[in-house]
Backbone bond lengths (Angstrom), bond angles and torsions (degrees), N, CA, C in turn:
res aa  C-N    CA-C-N  psi(-1)  N-CA   C-N-CA  omega(-1)  CA-C   N-CA-C  phi
1 M - - - 1.498 - - 1.579 107.65 -
2 T 1.237 107.86 139.80 1.540 114.51 175.64 1.576 109.89 -119.58
3 V 1.314 119.02 162.06 1.317 123.68 176.58 1.562 109.79 -133.14
4 S 1.313 115.70 147.50 1.469 112.86 -174.35 1.495 111.97 -92.68
5 L 1.296 117.58 130.05 1.388 128.18 -175.33 1.514 108.51 -126.67
6 G 1.408 111.55 96.42 1.497 112.50 -171.60 1.502 110.69 69.68
7 N 1.260 115.81 -127.33 1.493 122.62 -177.02 1.548 112.40 -106.92
8 Q 1.329 114.96 10.38 1.339 122.20 -177.27 1.478 114.40 -120.46
9 D 1.425 119.74 125.87 1.416 120.18 175.23 1.577 112.30 -79.14
10 R 1.239 117.82 124.39 1.412 117.84 178.05 1.560 109.65 -130.64
11 P 1.317 118.95 155.22 1.429 125.28 178.18 1.494 110.12 -59.04
12 A 1.427 117.42 147.71 1.386 121.49 175.65 1.506 117.23 -58.27
13 D 1.400 109.69 -40.54 1.474 116.15 -178.18 1.560 102.66 -105.33
14 L 1.365 109.21 96.67 1.535 119.98 -177.81 1.457 110.87 -68.92
15 E 1.310 117.27 -36.42 1.405 119.65 -174.88 1.635 110.81 -65.42
16 A 1.325 110.97 -49.97 1.449 112.21 178.62 1.529 111.48 -63.38
17 A 1.334 121.10 -38.71 1.403 126.12 -178.66 1.589 108.05 -63.08
18 I 1.278 117.78 -43.28 1.453 117.86 178.41 1.560 110.45 -65.03
19 L 1.178 122.23 -37.69 1.580 122.87 -179.68 1.342 107.33 -75.86
20 D 1.432 126.29 -27.65 1.481 121.92 172.77 1.510 111.80 -75.59
21 L 1.377 121.78 -36.05 1.426 124.22 174.21 1.591 108.64 -66.61
22 K 1.271 119.86 -40.07 1.566 119.97 -178.05 1.520 106.01 -61.37
23 R 1.315 118.42 -47.95 1.551 120.24 174.54 1.593 111.33 -57.77
24 E 1.222 113.79 -51.57 1.444 111.60 -173.27 1.505 116.00 -65.70
25 K 1.330 117.63 -27.94 1.371 118.49 176.43 1.510 120.69 -101.44
26 G 1.386 110.49 2.12 1.462 115.09 172.94 1.435 110.72 74.06
27 A 1.380 120.47 27.99 1.426 127.85 -170.18 1.468 108.19 -88.92
28 V 1.335 122.03 156.54 1.484 134.69 171.76 1.560 101.55 -119.86
29 I 1.279 111.61 132.77 1.575 121.76 176.59 1.522 109.89 -105.02
30 L 1.255 122.35 110.03 1.339 130.66 176.09 1.582 107.97 -97.75
31 A 1.395 119.23 128.49 1.454 118.42 173.21 1.380 112.73 -135.35
32 H 1.277 115.42 148.26 1.609 125.32 175.27 1.526 107.92 -79.49
33 F 1.354 115.93 154.59 1.393 123.65 173.72 1.608 111.86 -57.26
34 Y 1.172 112.27 -25.39 1.512 114.54 -174.13 1.606 111.99 -87.68
35 Q 1.266 118.07 12.77 1.508 119.10 175.47 1.467 108.57 -89.83
36 E 1.397 110.57 164.75 1.472 115.36 -178.88 1.561 108.18 -58.65
37 S 1.329 113.17 153.37 1.511 117.13 179.27 1.469 114.92 -55.96
38 E 1.468 122.29 -35.64 1.367 122.48 -170.37 1.618 109.13 -78.62
39 V 1.430 112.41 -19.30 1.425 116.66 170.40 1.506 114.90 -74.23
40 Q 1.315 107.83 -45.10 1.528 116.75 178.24 1.504 107.79 -53.21
41 E 1.322 119.04 -46.79 1.468 123.60 -174.86 1.497 112.87 -62.59
42 L 1.296 119.06 -25.77 1.426 119.89 -178.72 1.691 111.86 -95.18
43 A 1.289 114.86 -4.42 1.353 118.91 -175.21 1.641 109.34 -78.75
44 D 1.378 113.81 150.28 1.348 116.54 175.70 1.526 110.20 -84.96
45 I 1.381 122.44 -25.96 1.416 128.37 176.99 1.502 108.63 -139.52
46 V 1.310 119.66 127.03 1.386 126.99 177.57 1.566 105.25 -117.21
47 G 1.328 118.39 134.32 1.441 124.63 -179.48 1.380 118.31 -169.04
48 D 1.431 113.75 -175.92 1.466 115.52 166.77 1.489 114.08 -93.65
49 S 1.315 116.37 -166.36 1.535 115.88 -171.25 1.519 106.40 -66.85
50 L 1.312 123.94 -40.35 1.457 124.38 -178.00 1.592 108.77 -63.21
51 A 1.293 118.11 -49.93 1.475 120.75 -176.10 1.567 108.66 -63.93
52 L 1.274 120.23 -41.89 1.399 124.30 178.21 1.484 114.22 -63.23
53 A 1.309 113.93 -41.80 1.484 114.73 171.68 1.523 118.82 -65.75
54 R 1.346 116.09 -33.75 1.409 124.01 168.72 1.538 112.94 -61.09
55 A 1.293 109.52 -45.91 1.590 116.79 179.28 1.573 107.39 -62.16
56 A 1.320 115.48 -47.82 1.464 117.69 -176.37 1.488 111.50 -61.99
57 Q 1.334 115.42 -29.54 1.497 116.36 -175.58 1.514 109.85 -74.91
58 E 1.366 115.86 -26.28 1.522 122.22 -173.46 1.522 107.64 -96.24
59 I 1.253 124.76 -16.62 1.356 126.36 -160.40 1.536 117.56 -60.43
60 D 1.329 121.57 150.35 1.390 125.52 -174.59 1.583 106.62 -139.28
61 C 1.357 116.00 95.16 1.535 120.38 -171.14 1.435 103.43 -162.62
62 K 1.369 109.98 173.22 1.472 119.81 177.73 1.546 115.40 -98.14
63 M 1.416 110.96 -14.42 1.450 116.56 179.08 1.595 108.76 -160.69
64 I 1.405 117.10 134.12 1.334 124.80 178.50 1.529 107.47 -97.19
65 V 1.213 118.03 128.52 1.575 124.53 171.01 1.493 106.18 -113.96
66 F 1.448 108.31 111.67 1.538 111.99 -170.40 1.530 106.15 -111.35
67 C 1.363 118.28 110.32 1.447 132.62 179.61 1.657 101.98 -91.78
68 G 1.231 119.35 85.96 1.429 127.64 177.24 1.472 106.85 -163.21
69 V 1.379 114.67 -136.75 1.457 119.90 172.05 1.441 116.50 -125.99
70 H 1.258 122.86 167.16 1.442 132.16 -160.69 1.501 107.96 -48.80
71 F 1.314 119.88 -45.96 1.561 118.11 -168.74 1.641 108.77 -66.99
72 M 1.365 110.33 -32.19 1.551 118.78 -179.36 1.501 108.79 -62.44
73 A 1.332 117.49 -42.98 1.479 125.92 178.73 1.423 110.33 -62.17
74 E 1.332 112.61 -49.63 1.559 119.98 173.96 1.382 115.14 -50.35
75 T 1.349 117.50 -46.19 1.426 128.11 -179.47 1.577 105.01 -59.94
76 A 1.300 120.59 -52.31 1.387 124.22 -179.87 1.457 111.28 -59.11
77 A 1.340 123.47 -44.69 1.406 124.26 174.37 1.450 117.52 -64.24
78 I 1.356 121.88 -35.40 1.444 125.86 171.21 1.526 109.03 -58.89
79 L 1.332 118.00 -41.19 1.501 122.79 -170.98 1.655 106.72 -83.70
80 N 1.264 115.45 -13.02 1.443 115.40 -175.56 1.640 110.82 -139.78
81 P 1.359 113.04 68.41 1.549 120.49 -168.73 1.563 107.95 -55.67
82 G 1.417 117.53 -29.88 1.430 114.47 -172.14 1.502 118.44 -101.44
83 I 1.504 111.93 11.94 1.580 117.31 175.65 1.457 110.01 -121.21
84 P 1.331 115.19 133.15 1.370 116.42 177.24 1.564 113.26 -68.98
85 V 1.357 109.54 137.16 1.570 118.56 177.43 1.515 106.45 -111.77
86 V 1.276 115.16 109.46 1.464 121.09 167.63 1.531 115.82 -97.35
87 V 1.403 109.07 163.80 1.518 113.10 -178.51 1.543 105.09 -141.07
88 P 1.322 116.88 152.49 1.446 120.17 -179.39 1.584 114.10 -73.13
89 D 1.357 110.01 -28.29 1.550 110.42 178.31 1.524 104.93 -151.18
90 M 1.492 109.39 115.07 1.533 113.21 178.03 1.455 117.25 -61.97
91 D 1.411 115.24 -14.76 1.452 117.75 -175.70 1.548 108.96 -85.46
92 A 1.316 123.86 -5.42 1.384 132.18 -177.00 1.649 107.20 -67.85
93 G 1.318 117.69 78.32 1.486 119.65 -175.96 1.550 113.14 -98.75
94 C 1.364 112.17 -140.12 1.471 114.83 -175.20 1.472 104.27 -163.50
95 S 1.353 115.45 133.33 1.555 114.82 178.64 1.477 109.11 -65.83
96 L 1.268 125.86 -32.30 1.490 126.44 -174.81 1.554 106.74 -70.66
97 A 1.402 116.29 -47.62 1.390 114.85 174.58 1.568 119.31 -63.83
98 D 1.311 106.45 -40.98 1.550 111.99 176.63 1.510 113.68 -64.06
99 G 1.304 116.69 -33.09 1.382 123.20 -173.63 1.540 112.69 -80.49
100 C 1.254 117.76 -3.22 1.470 121.39 174.81 1.559 112.73 -127.86
101 P 1.356 110.98 80.03 1.542 113.64 179.07 1.442 112.45 -66.95
102 P 1.351 114.27 143.89 1.598 119.36 -174.73 1.466 110.62 -56.23
103 E 1.442 122.18 -41.17 1.373 121.21 -175.91 1.520 117.53 -70.26
104 E 1.433 113.71 -34.95 1.380 118.56 168.55 1.464 115.99 -67.64
105 F 1.269 118.74 -38.16 1.440 122.57 178.78 1.507 110.91 -67.45
106 K 1.357 119.50 -38.85 1.333 122.29 177.50 1.578 113.70 -64.46
107 A 1.255 116.49 -30.70 1.616 118.69 169.01 1.597 108.56 -73.29
108 F 1.300 118.84 -39.19 1.514 121.03 173.27 1.443 110.04 -55.18
109 V 1.288 124.22 -48.54 1.446 126.83 -179.23 1.503 110.35 -63.36
110 A 1.437 115.97 -44.18 1.295 119.39 -179.47 1.632 115.78 -60.07
111 D 1.260 107.41 -31.11 1.611 112.63 174.79 1.421 112.87 -67.84
112 H 1.351 123.39 -11.37 1.533 122.99 -179.80 1.521 108.75 -130.61
113 P 1.351 112.30 75.66 1.489 117.99 -175.80 1.503 107.04 -65.46
114 G 1.406 111.81 144.70 1.447 118.16 178.61 1.595 116.34 85.15
115 A 1.279 115.01 -8.86 1.464 120.50 -178.35 1.606 109.83 -83.31
116 K 1.335 117.10 137.18 1.393 118.98 171.92 1.554 108.30 -77.17
117 V 1.326 116.12 158.85 1.426 117.34 174.64 1.560 112.25 -121.19
118 L 1.427 108.98 124.30 1.512 115.81 172.27 1.518 105.77 -110.87
119 T 1.344 117.24 125.47 1.386 123.65 -179.58 1.470 113.17 -113.23
120 Y 1.380 118.28 134.68 1.374 126.70 171.37 1.520 105.30 -67.88
121 I 1.387 111.70 138.53 1.545 118.92 -177.53 1.465 113.84 -53.47
122 N 1.451 118.24 -21.06 1.454 117.32 -174.68 1.585 104.63 -89.61
123 A 1.396 106.98 74.56 1.513 119.86 177.59 1.509 113.45 -150.19
124 S 1.189 119.27 159.39 1.529 120.75 -173.28 1.566 107.00 -77.86
125 A 1.348 119.21 165.51 1.373 125.06 -178.36 1.698 112.59 -60.45
126 G 1.361 106.42 -34.04 1.544 113.09 176.18 1.437 110.39 -58.09
127 V 1.294 120.46 -47.03 1.426 128.28 -170.62 1.565 99.80 -72.29
128 K 1.268 119.91 -54.51 1.432 117.96 178.69 1.584 119.79 -47.14
129 A 1.288 113.50 -43.22 1.329 125.02 171.40 1.586 121.20 -51.18
130 M 1.313 107.02 -25.95 1.537 114.81 -179.95 1.567 105.15 -95.72
131 S 1.273 123.80 1.92 1.365 126.42 -174.00 1.583 120.72 -93.06
132 D 1.189 122.04 147.46 1.450 121.29 174.36 1.518 111.05 -83.41
133 L 1.331 115.05 -34.09 1.530 119.88 -179.03 1.498 111.03 -152.53
134 I 1.280 118.16 143.09 1.531 124.31 175.77 1.564 107.22 -98.04
135 C 1.321 113.91 155.39 1.541 118.95 172.80 1.501 107.07 -140.70
136 T 1.331 113.51 166.20 1.512 121.60 169.41 1.537 107.06 -124.71
137 S 1.191 117.87 175.16 1.428 116.57 -178.14 1.557 114.39 -72.01
138 S 1.331 108.31 -17.60 1.569 118.15 172.35 1.519 114.51 -66.63
139 N 1.479 113.25 -38.42 1.428 117.64 -171.30 1.579 110.09 -117.23
140 A 1.322 124.95 3.66 1.351 124.60 -167.43 1.509 115.82 -56.68
141 V 1.439 117.51 -39.35 1.458 123.10 176.27 1.456 109.91 -61.86
142 K 1.282 121.10 -45.80 1.441 123.55 -178.84 1.559 115.59 -63.58
143 M 1.362 109.90 -39.28 1.446 117.41 178.49 1.442 109.39 -69.60
144 V 1.362 127.08 -41.25 1.412 126.53 170.60 1.451 115.68 -54.59
145 E 1.315 119.02 -43.67 1.330 127.80 178.26 1.448 110.82 -59.01
146 H 1.305 120.77 -32.08 1.456 123.18 179.47 1.553 119.19 -64.24
147 F 1.523 105.48 -12.99 1.460 112.95 179.39 1.561 111.63 -110.89
148 E 1.360 115.26 30.97 1.430 116.06 -171.89 1.520 109.34 -63.44
149 G 1.343 113.01 134.39 1.490 120.53 176.01 1.576 108.71 91.05
150 E 1.315 118.54 -7.22 1.404 118.68 -176.27 1.505 112.80 -110.78
151 K 1.434 115.96 146.01 1.386 118.16 174.84 1.572 118.41 -61.81
152 L 1.193 121.15 132.03 1.497 118.35 -162.71 1.430 111.86 -145.51
153 I 1.435 115.51 125.92 1.432 127.70 172.22 1.580 103.49 -93.52
154 F 1.526 103.28 134.06 1.499 114.59 176.36 1.595 103.10 -116.79
155 A 1.297 114.36 129.98 1.492 119.12 175.46 1.477 110.25 -146.24
156 P 1.406 118.92 159.25 1.416 124.22 -5.67 1.456 117.05 -105.95
157 D 1.434 118.21 7.52 1.504 119.58 -174.38 1.476 111.71 -103.95
158 R 1.426 108.81 118.19 1.586 114.58 -176.26 1.430 112.95 -73.45
159 H 1.276 119.18 -24.03 1.471 121.95 -177.22 1.620 107.29 -74.97
160 L 1.325 115.22 -44.99 1.390 117.32 -178.81 1.537 107.44 -69.11
161 A 1.236 118.03 -36.26 1.522 123.50 173.62 1.456 113.74 -54.15
162 R 1.308 114.63 -46.85 1.415 121.83 173.63 1.516 117.62 -57.35
163 W 1.328 113.12 -49.27 1.379 112.81 179.49 1.428 116.74 -72.46
164 V 1.339 122.44 -30.93 1.450 131.73 171.21 1.498 102.80 -59.29
165 A 1.320 122.59 -52.47 1.457 121.71 -178.88 1.472 116.85 -53.49
166 K 1.351 110.05 -41.37 1.570 114.90 175.69 1.542 110.42 -66.88
167 E 1.370 122.73 -42.14 1.376 124.39 -175.32 1.504 108.86 -64.67
168 T 1.306 118.81 -35.23 1.424 125.78 -169.35 1.520 115.39 -97.29
169 G 1.417 109.29 -17.23 1.468 115.41 -174.95 1.571 115.07 75.29
170 R 1.408 116.56 17.00 1.336 126.04 172.10 1.405 115.59 -89.28
171 D 1.393 118.63 94.66 1.531 118.62 178.96 1.443 107.30 -96.44
172 D 1.347 125.59 16.57 1.458 124.91 178.88 1.590 112.03 -110.53
173 L 1.180 117.79 17.29 1.468 120.96 -175.29 1.602 107.99 -68.25
174 I 1.225 116.27 136.39 1.501 119.63 175.21 1.570 103.78 -96.80
175 V 1.408 109.88 117.96 1.484 115.18 -164.38 1.538 108.55 -115.33
176 W 1.372 112.50 132.67 1.513 123.19 170.77 1.541 104.57 -75.08
177 Q 1.269 121.63 129.65 1.380 121.69 -176.16 1.593 121.37 -92.95
178 G 1.477 104.32 63.94 1.369 114.78 176.40 1.603 113.22 -100.60
179 A 1.466 110.66 174.97 1.407 106.57 -176.51 1.648 102.55 -165.85
180 C 1.345 117.16 143.91 1.442 125.97 173.25 1.511 113.04 -64.21
181 I 1.165 129.66 123.55 1.433 130.95 179.81 1.585 108.67 -65.72
182 V 1.276 117.39 -23.57 1.523 115.55 178.93 1.456 115.35 -84.51
183 H 1.319 112.25 -52.59 1.548 119.40 175.20 1.416 118.09 -62.75
184 E 1.385 119.47 -38.21 1.355 125.31 176.73 1.507 114.93 -56.32
185 L 1.368 117.66 -29.70 1.394 121.79 -170.03 1.543 114.69 -96.00
186 F 1.272 113.62 9.94 1.499 113.39 176.78 1.695 106.79 -76.50
187 S 1.323 113.19 135.96 1.338 122.86 -171.09 1.609 112.85 -85.60
188 A 1.304 117.23 116.88 1.480 118.92 -177.94 1.523 107.48 -65.73
189 K 1.357 116.71 -41.76 1.414 122.24 -179.29 1.585 112.82 -64.42
190 G 1.333 117.02 -40.29 1.493 124.38 178.24 1.481 104.79 -68.00
191 L 1.255 118.80 -39.48 1.493 118.77 -178.02 1.523 114.44 -62.88
192 A 1.406 112.88 -39.33 1.374 120.02 -176.46 1.473 109.29 -69.61
193 K 1.424 119.22 -33.77 1.347 121.77 171.79 1.495 116.83 -60.29
194 L 1.471 111.26 -45.85 1.424 117.50 -175.72 1.398 110.90 -65.96
195 R 1.413 119.15 -39.49 1.510 123.39 178.69 1.657 107.77 -59.21
196 A 1.213 117.65 -43.82 1.445 125.49 -176.73 1.611 105.22 -58.04
197 Q 1.322 114.11 -41.70 1.584 117.60 -177.26 1.458 110.02 -77.23
198 H 1.353 119.91 -21.48 1.406 122.74 -179.45 1.599 113.25 -132.25
199 P 1.307 115.43 64.11 1.510 123.05 -168.30 1.601 111.27 -58.11
200 D 1.445 111.55 -20.40 1.497 113.07 -173.65 1.538 112.55 -92.28
201 A 1.362 112.49 -2.16 1.475 119.85 -179.56 1.472 112.31 -81.75
202 E 1.383 122.32 145.07 1.332 125.87 167.63 1.498 117.90 -94.00
203 V 1.300 118.35 135.66 1.458 121.96 -172.38 1.587 108.14 -96.21
204 L 1.280 111.49 122.23 1.516 119.78 -174.70 1.501 107.65 -120.07
205 A 1.251 112.24 116.67 1.542 122.25 -172.75 1.543 114.66 -122.68
206 H 1.336 105.25 150.17 1.497 116.16 177.56 1.602 110.39 -86.83
207 P 1.273 125.36 134.80 1.369 123.78 -179.38 1.615 115.93 -59.64
208 E 1.332 115.39 -13.55 1.529 120.18 175.43 1.560 108.66 -71.79
209 C 1.241 117.70 -7.89 1.546 116.29 -176.73 1.495 108.10 -80.71
210 D 1.439 110.25 161.48 1.449 116.58 179.08 1.535 111.09 -68.85
211 Q 1.311 113.30 154.94 1.535 117.08 -171.72 1.580 113.48 -59.46
212 A 1.369 116.61 -34.45 1.519 118.54 176.91 1.446 112.19 -61.77
213 V 1.348 121.70 -25.25 1.387 125.61 173.85 1.641 110.63 -78.01
214 L 1.329 113.68 -47.64 1.416 121.70 179.14 1.439 111.29 -55.64
215 D 1.282 118.25 -42.88 1.490 128.06 -179.81 1.556 110.82 -48.50
216 Q 1.257 114.88 -34.82 1.479 123.19 -175.88 1.608 111.73 -92.38
217 A 1.241 114.80 -3.03 1.565 115.38 -169.61 1.545 106.13 -87.07
218 D 1.224 116.73 144.67 1.411 128.08 170.12 1.503 111.79 -81.98
219 F 1.304 114.49 -28.80 1.551 120.51 -173.87 1.412 110.10 -152.31
220 I 1.362 121.24 118.33 1.408 130.12 174.84 1.379 115.26 -105.36
221 A 1.422 118.08 125.27 1.610 116.83 -172.37 1.533 97.29 -162.43
222 S 1.429 103.28 172.40 1.433 118.90 172.23 1.482 111.83 -66.77
223 T 1.325 120.28 -176.31 1.423 124.63 -176.63 1.501 107.37 -66.93
224 T 1.316 117.93 -42.76 1.437 121.57 -176.92 1.588 109.48 -70.72
225 G 1.388 115.29 -38.03 1.463 117.78 175.15 1.443 115.88 -64.39
226 I 1.305 120.03 -32.82 1.470 122.81 171.88 1.465 114.25 -66.35
227 I 1.391 114.25 -38.24 1.454 116.48 -178.71 1.560 106.45 -65.76
228 S 1.377 111.59 -48.56 1.508 114.12 -171.61 1.581 107.53 -63.34
229 R 1.310 118.85 -40.20 1.409 116.73 178.95 1.485 110.88 -64.43
230 A 1.247 125.15 -45.14 1.489 124.45 -178.92 1.547 109.80 -60.49
231 V 1.302 113.10 -42.82 1.501 114.24 178.23 1.503 115.38 -65.50
232 A 1.412 116.37 -32.23 1.411 117.72 -175.21 1.528 112.36 -71.47
233 S 1.357 119.30 -12.47 1.418 119.38 178.65 1.637 105.40 -133.18
234 P 1.426 109.88 76.91 1.522 113.63 -176.90 1.470 110.61 -68.43
235 D 1.232 128.28 -11.92 1.509 119.61 -179.97 1.420 116.96 -96.19
236 R 1.441 114.65 -12.25 1.433 122.98 -178.32 1.489 112.53 -95.63
237 P 1.340 119.82 126.44 1.480 119.77 179.80 1.541 111.72 -61.19
238 S 1.365 113.32 150.20 1.539 112.26 176.13 1.503 103.06 -123.00
239 I 1.285 117.69 152.29 1.384 131.27 164.70 1.569 106.79 -108.15
240 I 1.359 116.54 117.31 1.504 116.99 -171.36 1.501 111.75 -109.62
241 A 1.238 119.92 122.57 1.396 125.10 -175.15 1.718 101.92 -112.14
242 T 1.280 110.11 76.51 1.429 121.82 167.66 1.641 107.21 -173.14
243 E 1.294 120.30 171.32 1.447 124.72 -174.35 1.443 113.66 -46.85
244 D 1.205 123.55 126.38 1.446 127.75 -175.59 1.570 119.27 -64.91
245 G 1.401 111.18 -2.56 1.508 111.56 172.52 1.478 110.64 -67.14
246 V 1.291 122.95 -17.67 1.400 123.72 171.40 1.565 120.82 -58.33
247 F 1.456 110.62 -24.96 1.409 116.60 -178.92 1.537 111.87 -61.81
248 H 1.277 121.58 -30.76 1.415 125.08 178.06 1.577 108.58 -58.44
249 S 1.212 117.66 -52.93 1.449 120.38 -169.79 1.560 106.88 -71.58
250 I 1.335 114.35 -41.62 1.617 117.09 175.98 1.550 108.64 -55.60
251 M 1.363 113.77 -48.47 1.446 113.32 -170.93 1.578 114.67 -75.25
252 K 1.333 113.03 -18.83 1.456 117.20 169.74 1.540 115.15 -70.77
253 Q 1.218 111.64 -35.50 1.537 116.53 178.63 1.597 116.39 -92.03
254 A 1.337 113.68 -18.85 1.382 117.13 177.52 1.461 112.76 -135.54
255 P 1.315 121.56 60.74 1.560 124.39 -179.33 1.571 115.08 -41.48
256 G 1.205 114.23 129.83 1.558 111.45 178.37 1.426 110.49 98.19
257 K 1.344 124.06 -17.12 1.422 127.89 178.32 1.502 109.58 -53.52
258 V 1.407 119.94 133.27 1.450 121.84 178.49 1.474 106.93 -92.56
259 L 1.308 118.49 124.15 1.490 125.92 -177.55 1.427 108.09 -120.71
260 Y 1.244 115.59 146.55 1.645 125.10 173.97 1.653 102.12 -132.85
261 Q 1.223 104.56 138.87 1.546 115.37 176.90 1.558 103.28 -90.23
262 A 1.371 116.91 126.70 1.428 119.15 171.51 1.600 106.98 -65.09
263 P 1.388 112.35 138.40 1.500 116.86 -170.21 1.572 107.15 -75.87
264 G 1.401 110.41 159.50 1.439 119.24 170.35 1.576 111.54 -94.50
265 M 1.252 109.40 177.21 1.458 114.14 178.38 1.438 116.53 -68.49
266 D 1.319 112.76 -30.09 1.533 122.50 -174.33 1.499 103.18 -108.96
267 E 1.248 118.35 99.70 1.600 120.66 178.00 1.437 113.46 -69.79
268 S 1.357 126.15 -6.41 1.357 133.34 179.84 1.531 112.40 -82.48
269 C 1.288 117.39 -12.41 1.488 121.67 -178.03 1.504 112.44 -136.28
270 V 1.301 117.98 157.77 1.411 124.65 174.29 1.558 112.67 -84.81
271 C 1.293 115.42 69.75 1.476 119.96 -166.28 1.515 110.31 -82.12
272 N 1.441 118.32 -5.61 1.352 118.33 171.03 1.521 117.75 -76.54
273 R 1.231 115.47 -6.14 1.526 123.62 -179.81 1.450 107.56 -94.94
274 C 1.421 117.71 124.95 1.405 115.58 174.85 1.570 113.37 -66.77
275 P 1.229 122.66 132.36 1.411 123.27 -174.71 1.535 106.07 -79.44
276 Y 1.258 119.51 -22.56 1.571 115.77 179.74 1.455 105.01 -81.53
277 M 1.347 124.83 -47.21 1.377 122.93 -178.46 1.557 113.61 -51.38
278 R 1.357 110.55 -47.41 1.453 118.77 -175.72 1.503 112.42 -70.91
279 L 1.251 118.99 -0.39 1.560 116.51 173.14 1.460 111.59 -74.24
280 N 1.416 119.89 -14.51 1.383 122.27 176.86 1.582 110.47 -85.68
281 T 1.312 117.97 112.64 1.376 125.93 178.87 1.575 111.05 -113.26
282 L 1.341 112.53 167.46 1.439 121.77 171.10 1.517 111.64 -48.87
283 E 1.494 114.60 -55.03 1.480 118.70 179.72 1.449 111.54 -53.17
284 K 1.363 120.42 -49.61 1.498 121.62 -172.81 1.589 104.45 -67.21
285 L 1.323 117.25 -40.82 1.552 120.70 178.60 1.468 106.84 -48.37
286 Y 1.342 116.77 -53.90 1.452 124.42 -173.87 1.486 111.01 -62.05
287 D 1.365 116.29 -41.35 1.469 123.32 -175.99 1.562 106.33 -67.67
288 C 1.293 119.36 -44.40 1.495 122.16 -175.02 1.558 110.36 -67.96
289 L 1.382 116.05 -28.69 1.457 115.63 -179.95 1.494 108.26 -82.35
290 A 1.329 118.79 -34.57 1.519 123.39 176.00 1.422 113.12 -64.62
291 S 1.377 121.37 -43.33 1.397 125.93 -176.38 1.575 114.36 -94.30
292 E 1.288 114.05 -15.79 1.440 123.97 177.48 1.512 108.42 64.66
293 G 1.365 111.71 44.19 1.476 120.96 -179.17 1.553 113.13 -175.98
294 P 1.209 122.52 166.89 1.460 126.39 2.50 1.428 120.75 -66.04
295 C 1.305 124.77 142.05 1.390 124.48 -175.51 1.597 111.79 -102.05
296 V 1.328 114.87 138.97 1.452 117.30 178.34 1.525 108.98 -96.51
297 T 1.225 117.47 129.26 1.528 118.58 179.42 1.562 107.63 -133.56
298 V 1.218 110.14 155.88 1.468 120.59 177.05 1.528 113.14 -128.05
299 P 1.337 116.30 127.43 1.552 115.59 -177.11 1.533 110.43 -51.96
300 E 1.351 112.46 140.24 1.563 116.94 -171.92 1.467 114.61 -53.13
301 E 1.420 121.57 -46.59 1.366 122.37 -178.86 1.529 115.46 -62.80
302 L 1.366 114.11 -41.55 1.411 124.44 177.09 1.443 109.31 -63.25
303 A 1.358 120.00 -42.40 1.417 124.41 178.77 1.542 112.99 -62.26
304 K 1.249 115.18 -46.22 1.528 122.52 171.39 1.540 115.13 -51.66
305 Q 1.347 112.43 -42.24 1.595 117.64 -179.93 1.519 107.00 -70.41
306 A 1.213 119.93 -46.07 1.425 126.10 -178.71 1.411 117.53 -64.81
307 L 1.450 116.59 -29.00 1.369 127.35 -171.64 1.546 105.66 -67.44
308 L 1.338 112.19 -43.09 1.602 118.50 -175.26 1.578 113.41 -50.92
309 P 1.441 114.23 -59.49 1.515 108.13 -178.87 1.622 117.72 -71.39
310 I 1.307 112.72 -17.58 1.494 113.97 174.38 1.509 115.65 -73.47
311 E 1.370 112.26 -37.63 1.531 122.90 177.07 1.544 107.25 -66.43
312 K 1.349 116.93 -39.10 1.360 121.46 -176.69 1.454 112.42 -70.51
313 M 1.507 117.60 -33.56 1.455 119.73 177.05 1.537 105.95 -69.57
314 L 1.320 121.40 -43.36 1.436 126.53 179.28 1.573 112.56 -54.40
315 A 1.210 106.81 -44.03 1.566 114.56 178.15 1.564 112.69 -61.03
316 L 1.367 109.66 -54.34 1.485 116.42 -178.27 1.531 111.39 -64.45
317 S 1.339 117.05 -28.33 1.529 118.19 -177.89 1.601 107.91 -78.39
């Protein structure tokens, strides 16, 4: 039986159909923690940017289906030049990557001759190709320490750069002034109010948040770090200052855990949800498996240049 959804006929049982197509096509589904829970449930591997990069490096399949955002699929394509990488929605971008155009970044780098370039993985292949090393929020401190005593550009997230500078004692980082539209919109005032209402709760925050939010955090870490911390104390409530897609993984590992979402500045919207990540739906996941597209590709020479700092990060991690 099929049902009509828009202009596309799809099976009534999408989950079963997706699993059937995955087996039929020899595909592996990778999903970020910020995906809808039903997408996470169908994925072979769910993780943060570092875990998914590692998985992409070691993957053995005929096709990679990447449920995340565009720069993540690009990274998978760079690490697997012989394997097609398809995405449910090509418009699933990233404010950090989009806010750091390669041509503008090239000029920025040229303005700082002699500086090494450390780029957060939330960047386009074009920007990665101009970098000496890539980092994620999981390993950014370690990657900055790799450049001890050297002039260093950090791009594109200014909030992560500020946190890393504090953790490493580097007050001389040359920072591209980008920001994540989700993490930047958490309200410090709203968080203070929520903490007062739940004084027993631990505040867990992502380093992409504004400093006024991080100042109230009991624990600051990457997405994986936040999940692990929440799971480690199942009886203590947690206030989460990151995308609420992480709730699914936490609740799977710690059923009954009490979770509160840190409020955004605009109480009329669910601004803590990444609008790009949430473009990937079950319907689009089925469609991309069925049609084997849209496919994310990176020009060969650009991919070779971007591969070097990615592989260096994975080796150092």
